[in-house]
N, C-alpha and C positions, 0 to 999 in steps of 0.2 A: 608380605606375607608372614602367615605365623602359622602355618598349617605343620601337622605331621610330614616330616619329608618322604615317610611310607605313602601316607594318602595322596599327596600330591602325584608322586610318579604313579600310583596304578590311578586314578582318577583322571589325571591332566595328560599324561603321556601316554596311558595303555589305555585308558576308558574299558576298562574290565566288562564283557558282560554276562548276564547271568550262566551259570551253567557251564562257562567256558572252560578249557582245559587250558592252564596256562603253567608251561615247561619253565623251571630252571635248571639251566644247565651250570653245573659245579665240580670241582675238583679239589682235591686237598688243600688248596691256597683259600678255598673260598673262608669267606667271614661267616662263620655257624651260625651267628645272631642275626646276620641281615637274612639268611633263608629261613631261619626263626619267626622273624619278624615279619615277612614278604608271607609267608605261608598261611600265618593266621591273619593278615589283610586280605589277602585274596580270599580266603574261604569266608570272611566278616562280607564281601561281597557277593557271597554266593556264587563264586568262582571255583575252580577244582583246583587245586596247586600241586605239582607233578615234580618230583626231583629225579632230575638225570645225572648222575653221578660219572666222570670219564676221568681218563689219566688226565694228570697236567700235560698240557701243548707243549710241543718241542720249540716249536716256531709261532710267531705271529701267524693266523689265517691256516693253521693246522686242521686236519681234517679230524671230526671227531668218530669214533667207531660207529659204524654201521647200523647199529642197534640203538644209539642217541640218536643219528642222524635220522632213521626212520620215525621214534619221537616226537624231534623237533617237528618234520613234515604234517605229521597228525593234529598237531595243538592248535589252539585257536588262538596263543600268542606265546611266545618265546622270549626269558629275560637270560642273556648271557652274564653268568657271575664268577664265570672261569678267573684262574690266576693271570692269563694270557689272553689277549682277544684272537678270538678265532672265525668276527664276523663277516670277514670277506672268504672265507672257505666257500668249496659248491656246495656243502649242505647247507648254507646260511642262505645261499639264493635260491636253492629249489624249494625251501619252504616259503620263503616270501612270493617267490612265483605261481605257490598254490595258494598264497593268500594271507597266508600266515603272518601276523604282526611282530615284530620283530625290535627289542633293545639289548642293544651292545653296552653294557656295565662292566667290565673287565677288572678286576682288586677292587670294587668298592667295600669300605667299611659300613659297619654301623653309623661309625661319625659322620660318612658323608651323608647320610639321612638327617643329621643335625637340624634345629630350628634354628631359622636366619641361616641355612647352608644352602648350598649350591643346587638342591632340588626343591628349594623352600621359594621359589621363585614363581611368578606368571609366565610362564612358558608361552602363551599366545601372545601377551605385550611383546616380551622381546624377539619373538617370531619376525615381527613387524621389520626391525632393525635388521636383522640377519638377510630377510629379502630385498630389502632396498640394497643392501651392497652385491648379493647376490646377481641381482641385477644389474649393477653397474661392473661386476665382473663379465658378466654375457656382453654387455656392449662395448667392452674397452679392448684394444687393440695391444696397448703395453701395460708393464704395472713397473713399479717400485718399490720394494719396502726398507725401510731404514730403522735402525734404534737408536738410542743413543749411546750403547754400548760398543758400537761399531758394524752395526751391520750395513750393508749396502748393495742390494743384490737388485737387479734387473731382468726385464725379460719379455716375451711374446705370447699373450694368452688372445692374439688374434682366432676367433673362430670359435674360441674355447666358453662352453658355459658355463655360470657360477654353478657353483652346489652348496645347497643350504642344507644343514641338520640343524632343524631348531627345537628338536627334542622329544616330537608330539607323534606317537604312532598309532594313529585311531584309524585308520584307514585300512580295508584288508591291501595285504602286501606292504606297509611301510615298514622303512628300518629307520629307524635313530639309534642316537646314542648321549642318553641325559647321564650327568648333568652337562655334557657338550652341548653347545650353542655356537655355531661356527658357520662360515661363509669364505670359499675360497674357490679353485679350479687349479687343473694340471697346464703349468706354463707349456708351451711347443717344444717340441722336443728339439734340443740345440740351441735354442736360443736363449737362456742365461746364464749371467756371468756375475761374478760379484764376489762379495764377503759375506758370510752368516756367522754371528757372533751368537753361539747357543748359550744363555745365562738363566735359563730357566730349568728345562728338564731334558734329558733323552728318554721317552717312554717307553716302560717296560724292558730297561736295558741297565737292569741295577736299581738301586733304590736311589730315589733322589728326595731332595732337589740336587742341582748339582752346586759344589763346593765353589769349583773355579769353572769361567766358560770353556766350552769347546769352540776354536774356529774353523769354519768349512770355508775352503776355499774351491769356487765355481766358476767352470770354464767349457763353454760347449754344451749347456745344460748337463755335465757331469762332476761331480764332486771330484776333484783334482788331488787334494790335500786337506788333511785331518789333521788340527794341532790342539795342544793342552794338557793341564796334568792328566784330564778324565778323558780323552781320546781313547784309552782302551774299554772303555763301555761299549762305544760305537763300534770301533775295530776290529772289536771281540763278536760282534753280533755281524757284520758284516761278513766276518771268515765263518761264523757258523751257516749263514745261507748259502754261501756257498756258489753265487750267482753273481755274475759279472755286470747285471742289468741293475744291479742294488743300488750303484753310484748313479743313477738315473735323477733327476730332481721331477719329483712326481706331483709335488702338493706345494702350495702357497695358499694359506688360510689365516684370518682372523678371529677371533674370538669374542663372544657378548655377554656373559653369564658375570652379574656385578656381585656375585654373593660367592663364585668361585676363588679361590687362591692356588697359588705355587705352593706344594706341600706333596707330601709322598706317595697322594693317590694319585696315580697318571691323568686319571677321569675329569678329576676335578682342577688339576694342574691345567689340563689340554683347553678347561671351557672358561679360563677366567679372561675375565674382559679386559683389554688393553694389551693381551698376549697376540700375539700370531706363532704358527707353527709352518716348517717345510718339513716336506717328506722326502725319502729316498724309496725308490725300488719300484713296487708296482703304482701306476697311473690309472689303470682302468677306469677305476669307479668314480674319478673326477674328470672323465673327457680325454683322457692318453691313451696312450698306445704302447706302454709298456707292459707286456705281464711278465712281473718280475715275481719271485717267490716270496716276497714280503713286502710289507710297506712302515716304514719307520717312522715316527713322528719325533721331531724335534724344536721342542718350544723356547723362546726367545720373549723379554719382557718389554713390554713402553714401545709397543711399533707404530710405525707411521705405513701407511700404504697409499700410495697414489698410485691411480690409471690415467692414462693418458694425459700425467700433467698435474691432475688436478688431486689435492688429498682428499680421500674419500674415509678414513678413517685414521683418527690419531690419537695415541696411548688411550683408546677406549671411548672418545666423542666420534659419533658418525657425524660427518658435515654436512 
C-alpha cells in the first residue's frame, strides 16, 4: 500500500462515522504534529475532533482525571495519544463497555504515519495471519518460545484463549492498538520456566531500543532474576510499581506487521513482524487471573513459537 498513514488509520482502523465525536487523549509528551494532522483528517471525514488533555500518567494503566474519563465515555471513538499507555484503565473499560471504539496508540510520532510505514498496511489481510495463530493458541496445551539470542521459554497454555489484536476497531466497543498486530495469551500461572533474552526493547521503560540484551530468568511462572547492563530500566519500573505480583509472567505474544521496525517508538517496536514479546504483571486482558498494578512488555527479535511441539511461526513466517 502507499496510502497516507493518517488516512489508513481513520478509514481502516476506525471507520469514522459522519458527525461522530472522536476524542484524542493527549498529554505534554504527545507529538503535536500527530494531533494537528488527525484533527484535519477527522474533520475532512465529517467527524468532530475533540482534544482531551491530561497530566502525563505516572504508571502504565493509570486512571485519567474524572472529567477526561467522562469525555471518553461520551464520544463515538477515542484515540489514545498519551506518552504512556493507559488502555488498561477502568476508564477505558467503561468507555468500551458503552460502545466507544478505542485505539491505544501511546507515544506515536508523525514519523509513525509515514508512507510504507507500520500504519500503511492492509490490516484486513494481516488479520488473517493473526487470527490463524490466535486459534492455534486457543487449541494448544503447551508452548515453547525460542530466539537465536538465547531465549528458551516453556509453559502451559491449556485452557487459555488466544487473544488477537488486529488493529481494526470498527465495531461498537472494539479495542485495538495499531500499528500493533499481535496474537498471544497468558500462560497458566506457575507453569512457565526458562530464560528470556530481551534484545529488542523494554517498552515505555526508558528510551530504546536496547543497546545490550536484558536477560530474565523464569521459574514457576515468576521472574526470579534479571541480568544485563540495562536491567535498571526494568528493575526501576518494577520498584515504582511496588506490587509483588509484577513478577508474574503475564503474556506471550508474536507480532505480524511487516512494515514495523524496532525503533524508539514502542508501539512500532511491538508491532514488528518476526518479534515476540512477553509481559510481566497484569494478565487479566489475556485470559489470566493476576490483577497486578501494571503490564510491562519486553520485546525480543527473530522469535520461533512452537505450540504442542509444532512450529507455528518462525522469524515472521506463519507455518
